C-alpha positions in Angstrom: -0.1 -0.1 -0.2 1.3 3.8 -0.8 1.2 5.8 1.4 1.5 9.6 0.7 1.8 12.5 3.7 3.7 15.9 4.2 5.8 16.7 6.9 4.4 18.2 9.7 6.1 21.7 9.4 7.6 22.4 12.8 7.5 24.6 15.6 7.4 28.4 14.2 9.1 29.6 17.1 11.9 27.3 16.9 15.3 28.2 15.4 17.0 26.4 12.7 20.1 24.9 14.8 23.6 23.4 13.4 24.0 19.8 13.1 25.4 18.8 16.5 25.2 22.6 17.6 23.8 23.0 21.6 22.1 25.9 22.4 21.5 28.0 25.9 19.5 24.8 27.7 22.2 22.1 26.7 24.7 24.2 28.4 22.4 24.4 31.2 22.1 20.5 31.6 26.0 19.9 31.8 25.0 16.2 33.0 27.7 13.6 32.1 27.9 12.7 28.5 28.4 10.0 26.5 32.5 10.5 24.2 32.2 12.0 20.6 30.8 8.3 19.0 33.3 7.2 15.7 30.9 7.9 12.2 31.2 4.4 10.7 32.4 4.0 6.8 32.2 1.2 4.7 32.4 0.5 1.4 29.3 1.8 -1.3 29.0 -0.2 -4.6 27.0 0.0 -6.9 24.7 -2.7 -8.0 23.6 -3.1 -11.6 19.1 -2.4 -11.4 18.0 -6.5 -12.3 14.7 -6.2 -14.3 12.3 -8.2 -12.3 11.5 -7.6 -8.8 10.5 -10.7 -7.3 13.5 -12.9 -8.1 15.9 -10.4 -7.3 14.1 -10.2 -3.8 14.2 -14.1 -3.9 18.1 -14.0 -4.6 18.0 -11.3 -2.0 15.7 -12.8 0.9 18.4 -16.2 0.6 21.0 -15.2 1.9 20.1 -12.5 4.4 18.6 -12.5 8.2 14.6 -11.1 9.2 14.4 -8.4 12.2 12.4 -9.1 14.4 10.5 -5.8 14.4 7.5 -4.5 12.3 7.4 -1.0 11.3 8.9 2.1 12.1 6.0 3.6 13.4 5.7 1.3 15.6 7.2 1.9 19.4 9.4 -1.7 19.6 13.3 -1.0 19.3 14.7 -4.2 17.8 14.7 -8.1 18.2 16.8 -9.2 22.0 19.7 -10.3 22.5 21.8 -12.5 24.9 22.6 -10.3 27.7 24.6 -13.1 30.2 22.2 -13.3 32.6 21.3 -9.7 33.1 18.8 -7.1 31.4 17.9 -7.8 28.5 19.2 -6.5 26.0 18.0 -5.5 22.9 19.0 -3.4 19.5 18.2 -0.6 16.9 16.5 -1.3 14.1 18.2 -2.2 10.1 17.4 0.5 7.8 19.8 0.7 5.4 19.9 4.1 3.1 20.2 4.1 -0.1 21.1 7.5 -2.0 19.7 8.4 -5.6 21.5 11.2 -7.4 19.1 12.6 -10.3 21.6 13.1 -13.1 20.2 15.7 -15.8 21.5 15.4 -19.4 23.9 17.6 -19.0 25.4 16.4 -16.2 23.7 19.4 -13.5 22.3 18.0 -10.3 18.3 17.8 -11.1 17.1 15.2 -7.4 18.7 13.7 -4.6 16.8 10.5 -3.8 17.1 8.7 0.0 15.1 5.6 0.3 15.1 4.3 3.7 13.5 1.0 4.0 11.5 -0.4 7.1 12.6 -3.5 9.4 10.7 -5.7 8.2 12.0 -5.3 4.6 8.1 -4.3 3.3 7.1 -0.2 3.4 9.7 2.6 4.1 10.9 6.3 3.3 11.3 7.8 0.1 12.7 11.6 1.0 12.9 14.5 -1.8 16.1 17.0 -0.9 16.8 20.1 -3.7 19.8 20.1 -4.8 20.1 23.6 -3.9 19.7 22.4 0.0 22.1 23.9 2.1 24.7 21.3 4.2 28.8 20.9 4.9 30.9 19.7 2.2 33.8 18.9 2.1 36.6 21.6 0.8 34.2 24.0 0.0 32.2 24.8 3.5 28.5 26.0 3.4 27.5 25.0 -0.3 24.9 23.0 -2.2 24.3 20.1 -3.1 24.6 20.7 -6.2 27.7 22.6 -5.4 29.3 19.1 -3.4 27.9 17.1 -6.5 29.5 19.4 -9.4 33.5 19.8 -7.4 33.5 15.5 -6.0 30.6 13.9 -8.2 28.8 11.2 -6.3 31.1 11.0 -3.7 31.5 14.4 -2.6 27.5 14.6 -2.4 27.4 11.1 -0.3 29.7 13.1 1.5 27.0 15.8 2.0 24.0 14.2 2.7 25.1 12.0 5.4 26.7 15.3 7.0 23.4 17.2 5.8 21.0 14.0 7.5 23.7 13.3 10.1 22.7 9.5 8.6 25.2 7.2 7.7 24.5 6.2 3.7 24.9 2.6 2.5 24.8 3.5 -0.7 25.5 5.0 -3.3 23.5 5.2 -7.4 23.9 8.3 -10.1 20.3 8.0 -12.0 21.1 9.1 -15.8 17.7 7.9 -17.9 19.8 4.4 -18.9 19.2 3.8 -14.8 15.6 4.9 -14.8 15.1 3.0 -17.7 16.4 -0.5 -16.0 14.8 0.2 -13.1 11.4 0.8 -15.0 10.8 -1.0 -17.9 10.0 -4.1 -15.9 6.6 -1.8 -15.0 6.1 0.1 -17.1 4.0 2.1 -19.1 2.3 3.3 -15.6 0.1 6.2 -15.4 1.4 8.8 -13.7 -2.0 11.8 -12.0 0.0 14.9 -12.4 -1.0 17.7 -11.0 0.0 20.4 -13.6 1.3 20.1 -17.0 5.0 19.2 -17.7 6.4 21.4 -19.1 10.1 22.0 -20.9 11.6 24.9 -22.8 12.0 24.4 -26.8 14.5 25.2 -28.4 13.2 28.9 -30.0 12.9 28.9 -26.8 9.0 28.6 -26.5 7.4 26.8 -23.8 6.0 23.4 -25.0 4.1 20.9 -23.0 6.3 17.5 -22.8 3.4 15.6 -20.6 -0.4 17.7 -19.9 -1.9 17.4 -16.5 -5.1 15.2 -14.9 -3.7 11.0 -15.6 -1.0 10.1 -18.1 0.7 6.6 -19.7 4.5 6.9 -18.6 7.4 4.7 -20.7 10.4 3.9 -19.5 12.4 5.9 -22.0 10.5 8.9 -20.8 11.1 8.5 -16.6 14.5 10.7 -16.7 13.2 13.5 -19.0 9.3 14.2 -17.2 11.5 14.0 -14.1 14.5 16.4 -15.6 11.9 18.7 -16.6 11.3 22.5 -15.6 9.5 25.5 -16.9 12.1 28.1 -17.0 9.5 29.7 -14.1 9.8 26.8 -12.1 11.3 26.7 -8.6 13.4 23.4 -7.1 10.3 22.5 -4.8 7.7 22.7 -7.5 9.8 20.2 -9.8 10.1 18.2 -6.8 5.9 17.8 -6.8 6.2 15.8 -10.1 9.3 13.4 -9.0 6.4 13.0 -5.3 3.9 12.1 -7.5 5.9 9.6 -10.0 7.4 8.1 -7.1 3.8 7.0 -5.7 2.8 5.9 -9.7 5.6 4.1 -9.6 5.5 2.1 -6.0 1.2 1.7 -6.7 2.2 0.3 -10.2 4.9 -1.8 -8.2 2.8 -3.3 -5.3 0.0 -3.8 -7.8 2.7 -5.9 -9.5 3.1 -8.3 -6.6 6.4 -7.2 -4.9 7.4 -8.6 -2.3 9.1 -7.6 1.2 13.1 -7.3 1.2 14.8 -9.0 4.6 17.0 -6.7 5.9 20.4 -7.7 7.5 21.3 -7.5 11.1 24.0 -4.3 10.8 26.0 -5.5 13.7 26.6 -7.9 16.2 25.0 -7.7 20.5 27.8 -4.4 21.9 27.9 -3.1 18.9 25.0 -0.9 17.5 23.4 2.1 17.6 24.0 4.5 14.8 27.8 4.4 14.8 28.1 0.4 14.4 30.5 -1.5 11.9 28.1 -4.1 9.8 28.8 -7.3 10.8 30.5 -8.7 7.8 30.3 -7.8 4.1 26.8 -7.4 2.4 27.1 -6.7 -0.8 23.7 -4.2 -1.1 20.2 -5.5 -2.7 20.0 -4.6 -6.6 17.7 -1.5 -6.4 14.9 -2.8 -8.5 14.3 -5.6 -4.9 15.0 -2.6 -2.5 12.1 -0.7 -4.7 9.8 -4.0 -4.8 10.5 -4.0 -0.4 9.1 -0.2 -0.5 6.6 -0.9 -2.6 5.3 -4.0 -0.3 4.3 -2.1 2.5 3.4 1.2 3.5 5.5 4.1 1.9 5.7 7.7 2.8 7.4 9.8 0.1 8.4 13.7 1.6 9.9 16.5 0.7 12.4 18.1 3.1 11.7 20.9 5.1 13.2 24.1 4.2 12.8 27.4 3.9 14.1 29.5 0.2 17.3 31.6 0.9 17.2 33.6 -2.7 14.4 34.7 -5.1 14.7 35.4 -8.4 18.7 34.7 -8.2 19.7 31.9 -11.2 20.9 29.4 -8.9 18.5 28.7 -5.7 19.3 27.8 -2.3 17.5 26.6 0.8 18.4 26.3 4.2 16.6 22.7 6.1 14.9 23.1 9.2 17.6 20.4 11.3 14.9 20.2 13.7 12.2 18.7 10.9 15.4 17.0 9.4 16.6 15.4 12.5 13.4 14.1 13.6 12.3 12.5 10.1 16.1 11.2 10.2 15.1 9.5 14.0 11.6 8.5 12.1 13.0 6.8 8.7 16.6 5.9 9.3 17.5 5.5 13.1 19.5 2.3 12.1 21.2 4.7 10.2 22.1 7.6 12.7 25.4 8.0 13.1 25.6 11.3 14.2 28.5 14.1 15.1 27.7 15.4 18.3 28.2 13.8 22.2 25.0 14.1 24.1 22.7 11.6 25.4 21.2 9.3 23.3 17.5 9.7 23.1 14.6 7.7 21.5 11.5 9.2 21.7 7.8 7.3 21.7 5.5 9.7 21.3 1.9 8.1 22.4 0.0 10.9 23.0 -1.4 10.8 19.3 -0.3 14.1 18.4 2.0 15.0 16.5 2.4 18.9 17.8 4.2 16.7 20.8 6.0 15.3 19.0 7.7 17.5 17.1 7.6 20.1 20.2 9.8 17.5 22.7 12.2 16.8 19.7 13.0 20.3 19.1 13.7 20.9 23.0 15.8 17.6 23.8 17.8 19.0 20.5 18.4 22.5 21.4 20.2 21.3 25.1 22.3 19.0 22.9 20.5 15.7 22.4 20.9 13.2 20.6 17.6 12.0 18.6 18.5 8.1 17.8 14.8 7.1 17.7 11.3 8.1 17.5 8.2 6.7 17.1 4.7 6.8 17.5 3.3 3.9 20.3 0.4 1.4 19.4 -0.1 1.2 23.3 -2.2 3.7 24.9 -0.6 6.8 26.7 0.4 7.0 29.9 -1.0 9.5 32.6 2.3 10.8 33.3 5.4 10.9 31.1 8.0 8.3 31.6 11.8 8.4 31.4 13.8 5.1 31.8 17.8 6.1 31.7 20.1 3.1 31.1 21.8 2.2 34.7 25.2 1.7 32.5 25.0 5.9 32.2 23.4 6.1 35.9 20.6 8.5 37.1 21.9 12.3 35.4 20.5 11.1 31.9 17.2 10.7 32.9 17.8 13.4 35.3 18.2 15.7 32.3 16.5 14.9 30.0 13.8 16.4 32.9 15.0 19.5 33.6 14.3 19.6 29.4 11.0 18.5 29.2 9.4 19.9 32.7 8.5 16.3 32.7 8.7 13.3 33.3 8.4 10.6 36.7 12.6 9.1 36.0 13.6 4.8 36.5 15.8 2.7 35.5 15.3 0.6 32.6 13.6 -2.4 32.2 16.0 -3.3 29.2 19.3 -2.0 27.6 18.7 -0.6 23.9 22.2 -0.6 22.7 23.0 2.8 21.2 20.2 4.8 24.0 21.0 6.0 26.7 17.9 7.4 27.6 14.0 6.8 26.5 11.4 8.8 26.9 7.4 7.9 26.8 5.4 11.3 26.4 2.4 11.2 28.7 -0.9 13.0 28.9 1.0 15.4 30.5 2.9 16.2 27.6 1.7 20.3 26.3 3.3 21.3 23.3 4.2 24.9 23.2 1.6 27.2 21.7 1.3 27.6 17.9 1.6 31.0 18.0 3.3 33.1 15.1 4.8 32.5 11.9 8.1 31.7 11.3 9.9 33.0 9.3 9.0 34.3 5.4 9.9 32.5 2.5 9.0 30.7 -0.4 6.4 28.0 0.9 7.4 23.8 0.8 4.7 23.1 -2.1 6.6 20.1 -2.8 5.1 18.9 1.1 1.3 20.3 0.2 0.7 17.2 -1.2 -2.3 15.1 -2.2 -3.2 11.4 -0.6 -2.2 8.9 -3.7 
């Protein structure tokens, strides 16, 4: 099933923060912090795309283990492992991330897409990023992803995306016309309901319509051209609306064709897990067609990151990502890949209230205070009367007390189980009230790509 959703807007009063930064609240906490973890660096292979989704999934599934985890939206963390007679030990779910770099006909960067498979191997996230998004680029400092691509190719782009999201990218793929044709040919033609005509400037400067608005069949040979198409006055965000529409249609077609879940391999043994662990042995990434099938086999969310446009009317657009929303999205979509640069307490945030505003508010407060958000999820159980804070006994009560001082509430106790890579778990209760929604926040171009209709 394909579910089309958008990222809820962050609290308007939230100032943007940099990767790994701490605000005034963080200085007040001053609790014992863990040492900075070393980011993992693994081989990024380029894997050939196979044509048949079912065959690709079956081949990969034969050699990979399955996690005892249904969906990222569930508050469970992962399967328990032997703890030597002590408290039970759980591990963060495996959520491998693939980066797709859309290359245009002239060699420029058209779009950046992250595919994050759910721990069950069915469903997950498709995350779109404007090429004009600012990030820390090796050798350039603050620059756009398009500039990272222009100076460092796929390697430079991957490093910039990892720095932006503070996650580990398992593999990178350059998607040109040939690659898109290979990936989509088994599913073509597929109908795409475009909300607006797909227009491109012709050789004489006149704008022509490539695909009309409304339902239109798309052939494999047309996919790359449609994704690259952009009218002269069209922004990057407006173009990403079309990308979302095409991704939803492609995933729906794959689901109708009988896409199968893709079991996800264990990423690390007990004691070496959690946002920075080395993988347990060399595991060849699955074919991209199998990843597509796995996404289509379950509930998948298609999102464009929240941004504010920094330039208007300039030839090269630049966008500033909402860092709070970005960190929360990473913790929701790819907790097994989170690889933060900060050294604050590592937090698992569970929202049992059903109020997305409460989750956003708690995440914002924790991030601004220097905490590291590792995993965020909704609970399938009812909300407790009071917010619960459970600390890892190895870290001591300080982690829980620090968190309560930031949130202003919470009952602190030792956790019943240990979660490798997590220092403290907070379960939002009915007593948690998010800050007022008053205010309008920064002005700038709205993120049209997140104003999506249900598909």
